[in-house]
Each structure stands twice: as C-alpha cells, then as structure tokens.
C-alpha positions as CSV (number, residue, x, y, z in Angstrom):
1,M,-20.1,-7.6,4.9
2,Q,-23.0,-6.0,4.6
3,S,-26.6,-6.3,3.4
4,F,-28.5,-3.7,2.0
5,D,-32.4,-3.4,2.2
6,I,-33.5,-1.8,-0.9
7,E,-36.8,-0.8,0.7
8,S,-35.5,0.7,3.8
9,G,-32.5,2.2,2.6
10,C,-30.5,0.6,5.5
11,D,-27.6,-1.0,5.5
12,T,-26.6,-4.0,8.3
13,E,-23.3,-5.2,9.1
14,L,-23.0,-9.3,9.0
15,L,-19.6,-9.7,9.3
16,N,-16.9,-7.8,10.2
17,L,-13.3,-9.3,9.7
18,N,-11.2,-6.3,11.1
19,P,-13.1,-4.8,14.1
20,D,-10.7,-2.8,15.0
21,G,-9.3,-1.6,11.2
22,W,-5.6,-1.3,10.2
23,I,-3.7,-0.2,12.6
24,E,-0.3,1.5,11.6
25,G,2.5,-1.0,12.8
26,E,0.9,-3.6,13.8
27,S,-1.5,-5.1,10.3
28,N,0.2,-7.2,7.5
29,E,-1.1,-8.8,4.5
30,R,-0.4,-11.5,7.5
31,N,-2.9,-10.9,9.3
32,W,-5.2,-8.5,7.7
33,K,-8.4,-10.7,6.6
34,M,-10.2,-10.3,3.3
35,L,-12.9,-11.7,2.0
36,Y,-12.1,-14.1,-1.4
37,G,-15.5,-16.3,-2.3
38,M,-18.8,-15.9,-1.3
39,D,-22.1,-17.9,-2.2
40,V,-25.8,-17.6,-1.1
41,S,-28.3,-19.9,-0.5
42,W,-31.5,-18.3,-0.7
43,H,-33.5,-21.5,0.1
44,R,-31.7,-21.9,3.1
45,N,-31.3,-18.2,3.9
46,L,-27.6,-18.8,4.6
47,I,-24.0,-16.7,3.1
48,L,-21.0,-18.6,2.8
49,A,-17.6,-16.5,2.8
50,G,-14.4,-17.5,2.6
51,D,-11.5,-15.4,4.1
52,S,-7.5,-15.4,3.5
53,H,-6.8,-17.3,6.4
54,G,-9.1,-20.6,4.9
55,T,-12.1,-19.9,6.7
56,V,-15.3,-20.3,6.0
57,H,-18.1,-17.9,7.3
58,A,-21.4,-18.6,7.7
59,V,-23.8,-16.0,7.9
60,D,-27.8,-15.6,8.6
61,P,-29.0,-12.6,7.5
62,R,-32.2,-13.3,9.8
63,A,-30.5,-13.8,13.1
64,N,-29.8,-11.3,15.7
65,K,-26.2,-13.2,15.8
66,A,-25.8,-13.0,12.1
67,L,-22.5,-15.2,12.2
68,V,-23.8,-19.1,12.5
69,G,-20.5,-20.8,12.5
70,N,-16.9,-20.7,11.3
71,Y,-15.3,-23.6,9.5
72,Q,-11.3,-23.8,9.2
73,L,-10.9,-25.7,6.0
74,H,-7.0,-25.0,5.5
75,K,-4.2,-24.1,7.5
76,K,-2.8,-20.7,7.0
77,G,-0.7,-20.1,4.5
78,N,-1.5,-22.9,2.7
79,K,-3.0,-22.4,-0.9
80,V,-5.9,-24.9,-2.3
81,R,-8.4,-24.5,-4.9
82,T,-11.8,-25.9,-3.7
83,Q,-14.7,-25.3,-5.3
84,C,-17.9,-25.6,-2.8
85,A,-21.8,-25.9,-4.3
86,M,-25.0,-25.9,-1.8
87,H,-28.1,-27.7,-3.4
C-alpha cells in the first residue's frame, strides 16, 4: 500500500505484506498475501485494510511507523464475509 502526494509528486510506502517479493519455488498462493478490502477514516486519519490471511491492518499515514496494529479476524483458510464501517 502506498500513499501518493499529488502536490509533491512523491509516494510513500505505508504497508508491504510481501517485503521479500515473489521467491521462485517458495512463494505460492498460500503464503502470498494480498489486500482485499480497504476503508479510509479521514476524521481518524486511519486506513483499515484486510488481507487474504484474515488480518486487518490499521495504518496511520502521518506516523513515522505507518503500521499502527494488526488484528487477526479469523483463522487462515477460513472464508468469512464481513462488513465493517467506521463512524
């Protein structure tokens, strides 16, 4: 996940679920993480993003360490359908 500043033209990496990239012979669909949903709360300055392994990542783009927290919502391999809204 990256943030792009239109005024400066610079981008900042906020979250990298696969920092080593795709490793031939080791990476596969079971250990490769992908983001499937994201919501932005402007009044909290927080981005929530859910990945393919059932984890919700809370990201604060203003912080020096962008990742604020990880929350495991379900076990890996279990399929759930949830809807989350921030107010």
